[in-house]
matplotlib code that plots the C-alpha trace (Angstrom):
import matplotlib.pyplot as plt

x = [130.0, 130.9, 129.5, 127.3, 125.9, 125.0, 123.3, 121.5, 120.3, 119.2, 117.1, 115.4, 114.7, 113.2, 111.0, 109.9, 109.0, 107.0, 105.2, 104.3, 103.8, 101.1, 99.4, 98.9, 97.8, 96.0, 93.8, 95.8, 97.2, 100.7, 102.7, 101.4, 103.1, 106.0, 106.8, 106.7, 109.1, 111.5, 111.1, 112.8, 111.6, 109.5, 109.4, 110.4, 112.8, 110.2, 107.1, 107.4, 105.6, 103.8, 102.3, 102.2, 99.0, 96.3, 94.1, 90.5, 88.6, 84.8, 82.9, 79.5, 79.1, 76.1, 75.8, 74.6, 71.8, 73.5, 69.9, 70.1, 73.1, 75.9, 74.1, 70.3, 67.5, 64.5, 61.7, 59.2, 60.6, 61.2, 57.7, 56.9, 57.8, 57.8, 60.2, 64.3, 64.7, 62.7, 63.9, 61.0, 62.1, 58.4, 58.8, 61.4, 60.2, 63.2, 61.9, 64.8, 64.9, 60.9, 61.5, 64.1, 61.7, 59.3, 62.3, 64.0, 62.3, 62.2, 64.2, 67.5, 69.9, 71.4, 72.6, 73.4, 76.8, 77.0, 77.6, 76.7, 73.3, 73.4, 70.6, 68.3, 70.1, 73.1, 71.5, 73.8, 76.8, 75.9, 74.5, 77.5, 80.9, 79.8, 82.8, 85.2, 83.4, 84.2, 81.9, 82.7, 79.7, 79.2, 82.4, 82.1, 82.6, 83.0, 81.1, 77.8, 79.3, 80.0, 83.5, 84.7, 83.5, 84.5, 88.3, 88.2, 87.6, 90.1, 93.1, 92.4, 93.1, 90.0, 90.2, 91.9, 88.6, 87.4, 90.9, 92.2, 95.0, 97.5, 97.5, 94.6, 94.7, 95.6, 98.7, 100.2, 99.8, 101.5, 104.5, 105.6, 104.3, 106.0, 105.0, 105.1, 102.4, 102.2, 99.4, 99.9, 97.1, 94.2, 91.3, 88.0, 85.5, 87.0, 89.6, 93.1, 95.9, 99.6, 101.1, 104.9, 105.2, 106.7, 105.0, 105.1, 102.3, 99.8, 96.3, 95.7, 92.2, 89.9, 86.0, 84.7, 85.6, 85.7, 88.8, 90.6, 90.3, 91.8, 94.5, 95.6, 94.7, 97.5, 99.1, 98.4, 100.8, 102.6, 103.6, 105.2, 109.0, 110.5, 112.7, 116.0, 114.9, 114.1, 117.2, 119.4, 117.4, 117.5, 121.1, 121.7, 119.7, 121.1, 123.5, 125.1, 128.3, 130.7, 127.8, 125.0, 127.1, 127.7, 124.1, 123.0, 124.4, 120.8, 119.7, 117.1, 118.9, 119.0, 115.5, 114.4, 116.0, 114.5, 110.9, 111.3, 109.8, 107.1, 106.1, 106.2, 103.8, 101.4, 102.4, 101.8, 98.4, 99.2, 97.0, 94.1, 93.0, 91.9, 89.5, 88.0, 84.1, 83.4, 83.0, 79.6, 79.6, 80.5, 84.0, 85.1, 88.2, 87.5, 88.7, 86.7, 83.8, 83.8, 84.6, 81.4, 79.4, 80.5, 79.1, 76.6, 77.8, 76.4, 79.5, 79.2, 76.0, 76.7, 74.7, 75.7, 79.4, 78.6, 77.2, 78.4, 79.1, 81.2, 83.3, 83.5, 84.7, 87.3, 88.7, 88.4, 90.6, 93.0, 93.8, 93.6, 95.6, 98.4, 97.8, 97.2, 98.5, 95.7, 92.1, 89.4, 85.9, 82.5, 79.6, 77.1, 76.7, 74.3, 72.4, 72.0, 68.2, 66.5, 63.1, 61.1, 63.4, 64.8, 62.2, 62.3, 66.1, 68.3, 67.8, 68.3, 71.4, 73.0, 72.2, 73.4, 76.5, 76.7, 75.7, 78.3, 81.1, 79.9, 80.6, 83.9, 85.1, 83.9, 85.7, 88.8, 88.7, 88.1, 90.9, 93.3, 94.1, 91.7, 94.2, 96.5, 93.4, 92.1, 89.0, 87.0, 83.9, 82.7, 80.6, 81.0, 78.6, 75.5, 71.8, 69.2, 67.4, 64.1, 62.3, 62.3, 59.0, 60.0, 60.1, 63.8, 66.6, 69.2, 72.9, 74.2, 77.2, 77.4, 78.5, 79.3, 82.0, 83.3, 86.8, 87.3, 90.8, 94.5, 94.9, 91.2, 89.1, 86.1, 82.4, 83.0, 81.2, 83.4, 81.4, 77.4, 75.3, 72.9, 69.5, 67.5, 69.6, 71.7, 74.7, 78.4, 79.5, 82.8, 84.3, 86.8, 89.6, 90.4, 87.0, 85.3, 82.6, 80.5, 80.9, 79.4, 82.5, 86.6, 85.7, 87.2, 84.8, 85.8, 87.4, 88.6, 92.4, 91.7, 90.7, 93.3, 95.8, 94.7, 94.2, 98.0, 99.1, 97.0, 98.9, 102.3, 103.0, 103.4, 100.9, 103.4, 101.9, 98.9, 100.9, 99.4, 96.1, 96.4, 95.3, 94.4, 94.8, 91.4, 93.0, 89.7, 89.4, 93.0, 93.0]
y = [99.6, 98.2, 94.8, 96.2, 98.9, 96.2, 94.0, 96.9, 98.0, 94.4, 94.1, 97.7, 96.3, 93.0, 95.1, 97.5, 95.0, 92.9, 95.7, 96.9, 93.7, 92.9, 96.3, 95.9, 92.5, 92.7, 89.7, 86.8, 86.3, 87.8, 84.3, 83.9, 87.2, 86.9, 83.6, 86.1, 88.5, 85.7, 82.7, 81.5, 83.2, 80.8, 82.3, 79.6, 80.7, 79.3, 81.8, 85.4, 87.4, 89.4, 86.5, 83.9, 81.6, 83.3, 80.9, 81.9, 79.4, 79.9, 78.0, 77.6, 76.6, 74.2, 72.2, 73.3, 71.4, 70.7, 70.1, 74.1, 74.6, 71.8, 68.8, 69.6, 67.4, 68.4, 69.4, 68.3, 64.8, 64.2, 65.8, 62.9, 64.1, 60.3, 59.2, 58.7, 62.4, 65.4, 68.7, 70.7, 74.2, 75.4, 75.1, 77.7, 81.4, 82.8, 84.9, 84.7, 80.5, 80.7, 83.1, 80.7, 77.6, 79.9, 80.8, 77.4, 74.1, 72.4, 74.8, 73.0, 76.5, 75.3, 78.5, 78.1, 76.8, 75.4, 71.6, 71.6, 71.3, 74.1, 74.5, 77.6, 79.1, 78.9, 81.1, 84.2, 82.2, 79.7, 82.5, 84.7, 82.3, 78.9, 78.5, 78.9, 76.5, 72.8, 71.2, 67.8, 65.7, 62.6, 63.5, 61.1, 63.2, 60.1, 61.8, 63.7, 65.8, 69.3, 69.8, 66.7, 67.4, 70.9, 70.0, 67.2, 69.4, 72.0, 69.9, 66.7, 64.7, 62.8, 64.0, 62.3, 62.2, 65.5, 67.0, 68.4, 66.2, 68.4, 71.6, 73.5, 74.1, 77.5, 77.4, 74.3, 76.9, 79.5, 77.5, 76.3, 79.6, 81.9, 84.3, 87.5, 89.6, 91.4, 89.0, 85.9, 83.7, 85.9, 83.6, 85.3, 83.3, 79.9, 77.3, 77.3, 74.8, 74.6, 71.0, 71.1, 73.8, 77.1, 79.6, 82.2, 80.2, 80.3, 81.5, 85.2, 84.1, 87.0, 86.8, 89.8, 93.1, 94.8, 92.6, 93.3, 97.2, 96.4, 94.5, 97.2, 100.3, 102.6, 102.1, 104.4, 107.4, 106.5, 103.3, 105.1, 105.4, 109.0, 109.8, 109.3, 105.9, 105.1, 106.1, 104.3, 101.0, 101.8, 102.3, 99.0, 96.9, 98.3, 95.7, 92.6, 93.5, 90.5, 90.2, 89.9, 87.3, 85.2, 85.0, 84.2, 80.6, 79.6, 82.7, 84.1, 87.5, 87.7, 86.9, 89.2, 92.1, 91.2, 90.9, 93.9, 96.3, 94.1, 94.1, 97.8, 98.2, 96.2, 98.4, 101.6, 101.4, 101.8, 98.8, 99.9, 102.4, 99.6, 98.1, 101.2, 100.1, 101.9, 105.7, 106.9, 107.0, 110.5, 110.3, 107.0, 107.2, 106.9, 103.3, 102.0, 103.6, 101.8, 98.6, 98.6, 99.8, 97.2, 94.5, 96.4, 96.8, 99.9, 101.4, 101.4, 99.4, 96.6, 94.0, 94.5, 94.5, 90.8, 89.7, 87.4, 90.6, 92.1, 88.9, 88.7, 92.6, 91.8, 88.6, 90.7, 93.8, 91.5, 89.8, 92.8, 95.1, 92.3, 92.3, 88.6, 85.2, 83.1, 84.4, 82.3, 83.7, 82.1, 83.0, 81.5, 80.8, 78.8, 77.1, 73.8, 74.0, 70.6, 72.2, 74.6, 77.5, 75.3, 76.5, 80.1, 80.8, 78.1, 79.0, 82.8, 82.5, 79.5, 82.1, 85.3, 83.3, 82.1, 85.7, 87.5, 84.7, 85.4, 89.2, 88.1, 86.6, 89.0, 91.7, 89.6, 89.3, 93.0, 93.6, 91.5, 89.0, 86.0, 84.2, 83.7, 82.5, 79.4, 79.4, 76.5, 76.5, 73.8, 72.9, 70.2, 67.7, 67.8, 67.6, 64.8, 64.6, 64.4, 66.6, 65.4, 65.1, 68.9, 70.2, 70.5, 68.5, 66.3, 65.6, 63.9, 62.1, 62.5, 66.2, 68.5, 71.5, 73.6, 74.5, 77.3, 79.6, 78.4, 75.3, 74.0, 72.9, 75.1, 74.1, 70.6, 68.2, 65.8, 62.7, 62.1, 60.9, 58.1, 59.0, 57.0, 57.5, 60.3, 58.1, 58.4, 56.7, 55.9, 58.2, 57.6, 60.3, 60.6, 61.4, 62.5, 60.4, 58.4, 54.9, 51.3, 49.7, 50.4, 54.0, 56.0, 57.8, 61.4, 62.4, 65.6, 64.9, 64.1, 67.7, 69.1, 67.0, 68.1, 71.8, 71.9, 70.3, 72.7, 75.9, 73.9, 73.0, 69.5, 67.5, 65.3, 66.1, 63.8, 60.8, 58.9, 59.7, 58.2, 61.1, 60.6, 63.2, 64.1, 64.4, 65.6, 68.5, 70.0, 72.5]
z = [141.0, 144.6, 145.2, 148.1, 145.8, 143.7, 146.1, 147.6, 143.9, 143.2, 146.0, 145.1, 141.9, 143.1, 145.5, 143.0, 140.3, 142.6, 144.0, 140.4, 139.1, 142.0, 141.6, 138.1, 138.4, 141.5, 141.1, 142.4, 138.9, 140.1, 139.7, 136.1, 135.2, 137.1, 135.2, 132.0, 133.4, 134.9, 133.0, 129.9, 126.5, 124.6, 121.2, 118.6, 115.4, 113.1, 114.4, 113.5, 116.3, 113.4, 111.7, 114.8, 115.1, 117.3, 119.0, 120.0, 122.1, 122.6, 125.6, 125.7, 129.7, 130.4, 127.5, 124.6, 122.4, 119.4, 117.5, 117.6, 116.1, 114.7, 114.4, 113.7, 112.4, 110.2, 112.4, 109.9, 109.5, 113.4, 114.0, 116.9, 120.4, 121.6, 118.9, 119.6, 118.2, 118.9, 117.7, 118.7, 117.3, 117.3, 121.1, 121.6, 122.6, 120.8, 117.8, 115.5, 115.6, 115.2, 112.0, 110.4, 110.7, 108.4, 106.1, 105.8, 105.4, 108.8, 110.5, 108.5, 107.4, 104.5, 102.3, 98.7, 98.5, 101.7, 102.0, 105.7, 107.6, 110.4, 113.3, 113.4, 116.3, 113.6, 111.0, 111.0, 111.5, 108.7, 106.1, 106.8, 107.4, 106.2, 103.4, 106.8, 109.1, 109.9, 112.2, 113.9, 114.9, 117.2, 119.4, 122.4, 125.7, 127.7, 130.8, 131.9, 134.6, 133.6, 135.4, 133.6, 130.3, 130.5, 131.9, 129.1, 126.2, 127.6, 127.8, 125.6, 128.5, 130.4, 134.0, 137.0, 139.0, 139.1, 138.4, 135.4, 133.5, 131.3, 130.2, 128.8, 124.8, 124.9, 127.5, 125.2, 121.9, 123.4, 124.9, 121.6, 119.6, 121.9, 124.5, 122.0, 123.0, 126.6, 127.8, 126.1, 127.3, 128.3, 129.9, 130.7, 133.0, 132.5, 133.9, 132.5, 133.4, 133.1, 134.0, 133.4, 130.9, 131.4, 133.4, 130.9, 128.8, 131.9, 131.4, 133.4, 134.4, 135.1, 135.6, 133.7, 131.9, 135.1, 136.3, 133.1, 134.0, 137.3, 135.8, 132.9, 134.4, 135.5, 138.8, 141.5, 141.8, 145.2, 143.6, 140.5, 140.5, 140.7, 137.5, 139.9, 140.7, 137.0, 135.9, 138.5, 137.6, 133.8, 134.0, 136.0, 133.8, 130.6, 130.2, 132.3, 134.4, 135.6, 138.6, 136.6, 134.2, 137.0, 137.9, 134.2, 134.1, 133.3, 131.2, 133.9, 134.2, 130.2, 129.9, 133.0, 130.9, 127.6, 129.1, 131.5, 128.8, 128.7, 132.1, 132.0, 129.7, 132.0, 134.7, 132.8, 132.0, 128.4, 127.2, 128.9, 126.1, 124.0, 126.5, 128.2, 127.3, 130.3, 129.6, 128.1, 124.2, 124.0, 126.0, 124.2, 121.8, 118.1, 118.0, 121.1, 120.1, 116.6, 117.9, 120.3, 117.6, 115.5, 118.2, 119.2, 122.9, 124.7, 126.6, 130.4, 130.6, 132.9, 131.2, 127.8, 129.3, 130.5, 127.2, 124.8, 122.3, 124.7, 125.1, 121.3, 121.2, 124.0, 121.7, 118.7, 120.4, 122.1, 119.0, 116.4, 119.0, 119.5, 122.8, 123.3, 121.5, 123.1, 123.9, 125.8, 125.8, 127.1, 124.6, 126.7, 130.3, 132.5, 129.7, 131.7, 130.9, 132.5, 133.0, 131.0, 130.9, 128.3, 126.0, 127.4, 127.4, 125.7, 122.1, 122.8, 124.9, 122.0, 119.3, 120.7, 121.5, 117.6, 116.3, 118.2, 117.1, 113.6, 114.6, 115.7, 112.7, 110.7, 112.3, 112.6, 108.8, 107.9, 110.1, 108.4, 111.0, 110.4, 108.3, 111.3, 113.9, 114.2, 116.4, 118.1, 119.5, 122.2, 125.4, 127.7, 126.2, 124.2, 125.1, 124.9, 121.6, 123.6, 126.0, 129.5, 131.6, 132.9, 129.2, 129.1, 128.1, 130.2, 129.5, 126.5, 125.6, 122.1, 121.2, 118.4, 118.2, 115.3, 114.5, 111.9, 110.6, 109.9, 108.6, 108.7, 105.8, 105.2, 104.3, 105.7, 108.2, 110.2, 111.5, 112.2, 115.1, 114.8, 113.3, 115.7, 119.0, 118.5, 119.5, 118.3, 115.1, 113.5, 111.2, 108.4, 109.1, 105.5, 103.9, 107.3, 106.4, 109.0, 108.4, 109.6, 110.3, 110.9, 111.5, 114.6, 117.3, 117.5, 120.9, 122.3, 122.3, 118.2, 117.5, 119.7, 118.0, 114.6, 115.6, 116.9, 113.4, 111.6, 112.8, 113.0, 116.5, 117.9, 120.0, 121.7, 125.1, 124.2, 123.1, 126.2, 124.7, 121.1, 119.2, 116.0, 113.2, 111.6, 107.8, 106.5, 108.9, 107.3, 104.4]

ax = plt.figure().add_subplot(projection="3d")
ax.plot(x, y, z, "-o")
ax.set_aspect("equal")
plt.show()
C-alpha cells in the first residue's frame, strides 16, 4: 500500500474510532476509555483473566451509625441517654430494627456459631454470611469533614486539603491485576482517582443506571461503519507492515490492535443486554428477569432503579458476566442525619444497604464467582455515640468497616472502641485484639495494604503512609 494511502486510512481510523468511542461513552468519560484502547496493556502474567480478583467497593454515603451495624452496644446495658454511649435502638422507626430488639437480647445480633456482635441493621447480613465477614473497629478517620473522610478511605492517603491524594483503591487494583474486562473499573455515583497509573485503569464514572444505558446502548445508525469501510479498516489493522512497525517503538500500535476488539464490544451495544433493567417485566430477557427477581427490583420502576438493591444487582451482573474487574457502588446515600430524620430514616437506609449487600454476596456465591471477589463496606466516618439536642447524631472520628472475600479471614473482629467514650483503641495486629499498650490504631492505609496483600497485589504506593499489615485479618 502506498504511503499516502496509508496516511489517509490512518486518519480515517483515528476519526472513526474517536467518533465511535465518544458516542458510546458520551458522558465525558471518553478519555478513560481511550486509555483502554491506546495505553500499554496492564495484564500481569500471574493473573489469569478467568480467575483474576474482582474488587467490590460498597460505600455508605453520609457517615453511618456503626452502633446499628458493625460496632454495636447492648441496648439494655446502655439505656441511659445521658451516658457516654446510647444505642437508642428503640427510637428508630424501622420495623425490622424494632423486631430485632425483640428477637435478640439488647438488639445484639449474634447467630449461633458467630464470633462477632452485629447491630440490628445488619441482622440479615450476619445471619446469612457471618462466616465470611471480617469487621474492623476503632479505625481513626482523622477528620469530621465528609469530603476528606471519603477521599481518605477511597485512596488510603490523607487528602491534601480537600483534594484527594493518590489513586483510588479500585484503580490501584486494576492497574496491577490487569484490564481484562470490557469496563475494567466501573464506578457508580462515586468519585475515582488515577494519579500516575495507566489511563486504562481509570474508573468509568457514572451517576445512575440510566447513564450506564447511555454508555452501553448501540450507536446510532449514522455513526455505524458500512461493510466496505469496515473491511478496509479490518484489513489494515490485521497486522503491522513496515510503516506500523516504525510507529510501534513504544508498543502503542500493538496495544491498540490488541484492544481494538474490546472497544468494538463497547460500541456495539452487546453488553447492554446484561443491564437492560428498563423494559416491562414481560419484555425482559430470562437472564435479566431472574437477576431482578433475585434482588427484588421492579423493572422500569425509577425509584427501584435508584435503590441499593438495584446497585447490588448491577454489581452482581458486572462481576458474573465478566464486564468489570472492579465495581464501586453506593448502598446508602444522604444519611448525614443530624436531626430527628435520623430516627425516621437512618436505620432503614443502613439496613436496606446491608440487606442488599447480603443478597449480593449470596448471588456471587451461587454463581461461582465469590471465591474471586474481595468486598469492602465503608463510610467516611461514624456518628456520635450520643443523640444530640436535635434528635440525631453528629460526626465521629472512630469508625468501622467490613471486609470479606478472597484472602480474608471470616467470622472475625479486629479492634474495638472504648466503652466509655467510643474512642479509638490500639490493636495487636497479630491477634486482632484491642490492647492497652503497644497496639496500633487502625487507619485506612492499613486496611488497603492488607486487602491488596490478600489478593496478591503490592501496596508500594502507600509506602509514604507507613501501612501496617493486619495479619489477623488474613485467611
